[in-house]
N, C-alpha and C positions, 0 to 999 in steps of 0.2 A: 744512532748513538754507535760507537766500536765497541765489545765488547774481546776485551784477548789474555789469556795469559794460562799459566797452573797455578794452582793456588793449593797446597797442602794444607788443609784444617782440619778442626777437629768438631764433632757433634757435644754439647753438653748432656747434662745426664737427662732435662727437658728435651733433646731431640731440635735443639737450637743451633743452628749455624749462623756463623759472626762472619759477615761479607769482608774482607780485609778492606783497610783503606784505599786503594788501589782502583779496586772495582767500587765502591760506593763513590768516588770520584767519576770514572764511566759512568755510571747511574742518574748521577746528577741529583736531584729532590726528591726523586722519585721515595713515595713510603708506602704505596701498596704494589706487590709484587704475587704473581702469578703460578705455581709448579703442578707440573703436571706429570706422570710415568712419558717416559719418554725410549724410543730405540735401547736395543743393547742392556737392559738392566740399569737404565738410568735413570735421573730426572731431569727434567728443564724447567728453568725459572724465567719469565719474561717478566717484561717491565709494561705496561698498560700501552705502550704504544707499541714495544716488540710484537704481543697481542693484537693488537688489531694489525699490524703489517701482517704477519701468518695469516689471521681472520681475513683480510680480504685476497689475499691471495686461494683461499679454501673455499672463499662463494664467488669466483672464477668457472669450482666447478656447477654445470647443471645439475638439477634438483632432480633427473632421473639417474643419475649416476649413483650404484647404489654402495661402489668403494670409497666413494666421496662420502656419502649420507653414516656408512660406517666409520671412516675415521672420524666425524666431525661428533658423533654419538660418544665415540669411546674419549676422545684429546677432551671435548668441552665438561662429557659429563665427570669425569678422574678429578677435572681439573680441582686447585685448590687457591682459592685468595689468600696471602698471608702480609700481616704488614711488617716493615721494616724499622724495627723499634730505632730510640734514637740514641743505640751502642751501635747499632748497626746489623742485628741478629735479625735470622724469622727462624719461627718455631714450624718444621719441620713435619706436618702430620700423621700420627705414625703407623696409618694404612701404608701409606706414600714412603716411609719408613723401610715397612714392611717391606714394599715389593722390589724397591730397586737395593737391598738384602746389607741395609746400609748397618756398616758398625761405626763404635768409635771413632777412627779414623778415614776421613775421606780427602776427596781432591776435586776441587771445584774449577772449572772450566771454563772461559769467554770461549764462545764459540757465535762471533760476530754479531747473530742477535740477538742472542740470550745466552744464558749460562746452564752450566749439567754438571750434575752433581753426581757422584762416582765412589763406591766403597772404593776405601783405596786400594786395597787387594786386586779385586777386579779392573781397575785402569792399568794398575804397573800389566795385569796381563793382555788386555786390550793393547798399552803403547807396546809389549815387547811383540806380541805378533804381528802386528800393522806397522809401526817405525818404520820394520826394513822394506817395507812395499812403497813407502812416501812417493820416491821416482814414478814408477807406475801408477800408482794412484794420481799421483799430481798430473802425468798424461793424457787418461781418461776422465778425469773431472775439467779441464780442461778445450778436451776437444770437441771440438763443435757435432752439435742434434743434430739428427736428423727427426725432421715431423714428421708421423705418420699419416 
C-alpha cells in the first residue's frame, strides 16, 4: 500500500478525523486502524498490514537490545486501535490529541506505509524549516549506509 499526499483536514468537536476519499481508496477495505504518538509531536496511523510490517522490522532486533525493548514498550503501549466508520472517520483519543497538540485545523500526510496527523500550524512551521533543505536531505537519504 502506498499512502501519499498532503490533506488539510479539521477535527470535529468529538475529535473525529475524516479521511479524504483518496486516502480511503488507498487504504482499501480497512476498517481497523492504529494510532500512536510519533516523532516531532505528530501522530502516526497504521493499517493492520502496515503495523505488521513495522512489527516485523522491530522483531529483527534481539531481545537483549535495550533501546529496542524501550521503543517497543513506548510504541505498542501508547497505541490505540480505532475504527474507520462508514463516513470515513476515525475517533482520535483525547490523550493522543493532547500529545500532538491538535487543534481544530490539522494536516493529514501520506508517508508511504502510514499516515501522519499534525497540528496545522506545527506542520506549516516544520515544512517552512525543512523544505529548503530538500535537496540536501534527499542526498543523505539515498546515500549508501555503511554497516557497523
